[in-house]
C-alpha positions as CSV (number, residue, x, y, z in Angstrom):
1,X,30.3,-61.6,-186.8
2,X,30.8,-65.5,-186.6
3,X,30.0,-68.2,-189.1
4,X,27.8,-70.9,-188.2
5,X,27.0,-74.1,-190.5
6,X,25.9,-77.7,-189.9
7,X,28.4,-80.0,-191.7
8,X,28.9,-83.8,-191.5
9,X,31.4,-84.9,-189.0
10,X,32.9,-88.2,-188.2
11,X,32.9,-89.3,-184.4
12,X,36.3,-90.2,-183.0
13,X,34.5,-92.5,-180.6
14,X,34.5,-96.2,-181.2
15,X,32.5,-97.1,-184.2
16,X,33.2,-93.7,-185.9
17,X,29.8,-92.8,-187.2
18,X,29.0,-89.9,-189.1
19,X,26.7,-87.2,-187.8
20,X,25.7,-83.6,-188.4
21,X,27.7,-81.2,-186.3
22,X,27.7,-77.5,-185.5
23,X,30.7,-75.7,-187.0
24,X,31.5,-72.0,-185.7
25,X,34.2,-70.0,-187.6
26,X,35.5,-73.3,-189.1
27,X,35.7,-75.1,-185.9
28,X,33.6,-77.9,-184.4
29,X,31.6,-76.4,-181.5
30,X,32.8,-79.2,-179.0
31,X,36.3,-78.7,-179.9
32,X,36.2,-75.0,-179.1
33,X,34.7,-75.8,-175.7
34,X,37.2,-78.4,-175.1
35,X,40.1,-76.1,-175.9
36,X,39.3,-73.3,-173.4
37,X,37.6,-75.9,-170.6
38,X,39.4,-79.4,-171.1
39,X,38.3,-80.3,-167.8
40,X,34.5,-80.3,-168.8
41,X,34.9,-83.3,-171.2
42,X,33.0,-81.5,-173.8
43,X,35.0,-83.2,-176.6
44,X,32.7,-85.5,-178.7
45,X,29.6,-84.1,-177.6
46,X,26.9,-84.2,-180.2
47,X,24.4,-81.5,-181.2
48,X,20.9,-81.8,-179.7
49,X,19.4,-81.1,-183.1
50,X,20.3,-84.6,-184.2
51,X,17.4,-87.1,-184.8
52,X,18.4,-89.8,-182.5
53,X,17.4,-88.1,-179.1
54,X,15.3,-90.8,-177.5
55,X,12.9,-88.4,-175.4
56,X,10.2,-86.4,-177.4
57,X,9.9,-83.9,-174.7
58,X,13.6,-83.1,-174.8
59,X,13.4,-82.9,-178.5
60,X,10.5,-80.4,-178.4
61,X,12.3,-78.1,-175.9
62,X,15.4,-78.1,-178.2
63,X,13.4,-77.1,-181.2
64,X,11.2,-74.6,-179.3
65,X,14.2,-72.8,-177.9
66,X,16.7,-73.0,-180.5
67,X,15.3,-69.7,-182.4
68,X,13.5,-67.6,-180.1
69,X,11.1,-65.1,-181.3
70,X,12.6,-61.5,-182.2
71,X,13.7,-59.6,-179.1
72,X,13.4,-62.8,-176.9
73,X,16.0,-64.7,-175.1
74,X,15.9,-68.6,-174.3
75,X,18.2,-71.0,-172.6
76,X,18.6,-73.9,-175.0
77,X,20.5,-77.2,-174.9
78,X,22.9,-77.3,-177.7
79,X,25.4,-80.2,-176.9
80,X,24.9,-83.6,-175.4
81,X,26.6,-86.8,-174.4
82,X,26.4,-89.4,-177.4
83,X,26.2,-92.1,-174.9
84,X,22.7,-91.1,-173.6
85,X,21.4,-88.9,-176.4
86,X,19.2,-87.1,-173.9
87,X,19.6,-84.3,-171.2
88,X,20.7,-86.9,-168.4
89,X,24.5,-86.5,-169.0
90,X,26.9,-83.7,-169.8
91,X,24.6,-81.2,-171.5
92,X,25.7,-77.7,-172.8
93,X,23.4,-74.9,-173.2
94,X,23.4,-71.5,-174.8
95,X,21.7,-68.4,-173.9
96,X,20.3,-67.4,-177.4
97,X,19.0,-64.1,-178.4
98,X,17.2,-63.1,-181.5
99,X,18.2,-59.5,-182.2
100,X,16.1,-59.7,-185.7
101,X,18.5,-60.1,-188.4
102,X,21.1,-61.4,-185.8
103,X,21.0,-64.2,-183.5
104,X,23.4,-64.0,-180.6
105,X,24.4,-66.7,-178.3
106,X,25.4,-64.5,-175.4
107,X,27.0,-67.2,-173.3
108,X,27.3,-70.9,-173.0
109,X,27.3,-73.1,-170.0
110,X,27.2,-76.6,-168.3
111,X,23.6,-77.4,-167.3
112,X,23.4,-78.4,-163.6
113,X,19.6,-78.7,-163.3
114,X,18.7,-81.8,-161.4
115,X,15.1,-81.8,-162.1
116,X,14.1,-84.5,-164.6
117,X,11.3,-82.4,-166.4
118,X,12.6,-81.6,-170.2
119,X,11.0,-78.1,-169.7
120,X,13.4,-77.3,-166.5
121,X,16.6,-77.6,-168.4
122,X,18.5,-74.6,-168.0
123,X,17.2,-73.5,-164.5
124,X,20.8,-74.1,-162.9
125,X,23.7,-73.3,-165.2
126,X,27.6,-73.3,-164.5
127,X,28.3,-70.5,-167.3
128,X,31.6,-70.8,-168.9
129,X,32.6,-67.1,-169.1
130,X,35.9,-67.7,-171.1
131,X,33.8,-68.5,-174.0
132,X,33.0,-65.3,-175.9
133,X,29.6,-64.6,-177.3
134,X,28.8,-65.7,-180.8
135,X,26.8,-63.4,-183.3
136,X,25.4,-65.1,-186.5
137,X,23.4,-63.5,-189.4
138,X,20.1,-64.8,-189.1
139,X,20.2,-66.3,-192.6
140,X,23.2,-68.3,-191.8
141,X,21.6,-69.6,-188.6
142,X,18.3,-70.6,-190.4
143,X,20.4,-72.3,-193.1
144,X,22.1,-74.2,-190.3
145,X,19.0,-75.3,-188.7
146,X,17.3,-76.4,-192.2
147,X,20.4,-78.5,-192.8
148,X,19.7,-80.4,-189.4
149,X,16.0,-80.6,-190.4
150,X,16.7,-82.1,-193.8
151,X,19.3,-84.8,-192.3
152,X,16.7,-85.5,-189.6
153,X,14.1,-86.3,-192.3
154,X,16.8,-88.5,-194.2
155,X,17.3,-90.5,-190.8
156,X,13.8,-91.0,-190.2
157,X,13.4,-92.5,-193.8
158,X,16.2,-94.6,-193.3
159,X,15.0,-95.7,-189.9
160,X,11.7,-96.7,-191.6
161,X,13.1,-98.7,-194.1
162,X,14.7,-100.7,-191.3
């Protein structure tokens, strides 16, 4: 069983901003991908669960697919380029399966979809087969999602303050 958490990370990009990131087995997800596939430029990608995605249709797709119904499988965008904060640039997807008490990321891949409708994301994927499947206890997975939701609420309040 793998561990999954949402923890505060600091970007190594110019400006060094703080953001909520996905940590699996005590490693940042983008660093796991970069170590195995350095040519894919996945280092410094950020989770699609952050509050600053620009496109509301894309936000809806992420939150609809990140936790499939029991015994269902979805393909969900999980990491995106921080420059664009949308599906238009480098986008990593996960095939996510809900097995009841276990949430399984069967495989990860680089989205190659050329259609610009948010719902079509994940139609064409270059799967990264060197990345093993990840299995998480559902309670840990839900806690990770709740951490993102709470941070997104804080971000929204800060935005409204101006």
